[in-house]
C-alpha positions in Angstrom: 0.0 0.0 0.0 1.0 3.6 -0.7 -0.3 6.6 1.3 -0.4 10.0 -0.3 -0.9 13.3 1.6 -1.4 16.5 -0.4 -0.8 20.1 0.8 -0.6 23.6 -0.6 -4.1 24.2 -1.9 -6.2 27.2 -1.2 -7.5 30.4 -2.8 -5.7 32.6 -5.2 -6.7 35.4 -7.6 -6.5 35.0 -11.3 -3.0 35.3 -12.6 -1.6 34.1 -9.3 0.4 31.0 -8.3 0.2 28.0 -6.0 2.4 25.1 -5.3 0.9 21.7 -4.4 2.9 19.0 -2.6 2.2 15.3 -2.3 4.2 13.2 0.1 4.2 9.4 -0.4 4.7 6.8 2.3 4.4 3.1 2.5 5.6 0.9 -0.3 7.6 3.6 -2.0 9.7 1.1 -3.9 6.7 0.0 -5.9 5.9 3.5 -7.3 6.6 4.2 -11.0 4.9 7.4 -12.0 3.3 10.0 -9.8 1.1 12.9 -10.8 -1.9 15.0 -10.4 -5.5 14.9 -11.6 -8.3 17.4 -11.0 -12.0 17.3 -10.8 -14.3 20.3 -11.0 -17.9 20.1 -9.8 -20.1 18.2 -12.2 -17.1 17.2 -14.4 -15.0 14.1 -14.9 -11.6 13.7 -13.3 -8.9 14.8 -15.7 -5.1 14.1 -15.8 -3.2 17.3 -15.2 0.4 16.1 -15.2 2.6 13.1 -14.3 6.2 12.4 -13.9 8.0 9.1 -14.0 10.7 7.8 -11.6 13.2 8.7 -14.4 12.0 12.3 -14.4 10.0 12.2 -17.7 6.9 14.4 -17.5 3.7 14.7 -19.4 1.1 17.5 -19.2 -2.5 18.0 -20.3 -2.8 20.6 -23.0 -4.8 22.9 -20.8 -1.9 23.4 -18.4 1.1 23.4 -20.8 3.4 26.3 -20.2 1.7 27.2 -16.9 2.2 24.2 -14.6 5.4 22.4 -13.8 5.6 19.0 -12.1 8.7 18.0 -10.3 9.7 15.1 -8.1 12.1 14.7 -5.2 12.8 11.0 -4.9 14.8 11.5 -1.7 11.8 13.0 0.0 9.3 10.8 -1.8 7.4 14.0 -2.8 6.0 15.3 -6.0 5.2 19.0 -6.5 3.0 20.9 -8.9 3.9 24.5 -9.5 0.9 26.3 -10.9 1.4 29.7 -12.4 -0.9 32.1 -14.3 -3.9 30.5 -12.7 -7.3 30.9 -14.3 -10.8 30.6 -12.9 -11.1 27.4 -15.0 -8.4 25.8 -12.9 -10.7 25.8 -9.9 -11.1 22.1 -8.9 -10.2 19.5 -6.3 -6.7 18.3 -7.2 -5.8 14.7 -6.5 -2.3 13.3 -6.2 -1.9 9.8 -7.6 0.8 7.1 -7.6 1.2 4.3 -10.1 2.3 1.3 -8.0 2.4 -1.1 -11.0 0.3 -4.2 -11.7 -2.7 -2.0 -12.1 -2.4 -0.5 -8.6 -3.2 3.2 -8.6 -3.2 5.0 -5.3 -5.0 8.3 -4.7 -4.7 11.1 -2.2 -7.7 12.6 -0.4 -7.8 15.6 -2.7 -7.2 19.3 -2.0 -9.2 22.3 -3.1 -7.8 25.0 -5.4 -10.0 28.0 -5.9 -9.2 30.7 -8.4 -11.4 33.8 -8.2 -11.3 37.5 -7.7 
């Protein structure tokens, strides 16, 4: 099992920045990729970004150029730096970890609200 704890969400004005953190514990050795997804009210959960254990990253088109995902393997933590935030970025953000063999672990989710 892998446990994930997110932090860093909150409220920000349009154009502002936030950094989300996700700390993993448990069977860290089983983790391949880690990343973030988000879900706005009434909408499906969408992939935002992921990063492999080798540091290769992938982004959804709607965040390219604005969000950056990084990973600190020594701290078992993944970060999502979010810049130029827009109202449309308002959602609950979920950290996930791919533990291989079809095992995907999810954090509890953290709210990000972008409004003036």
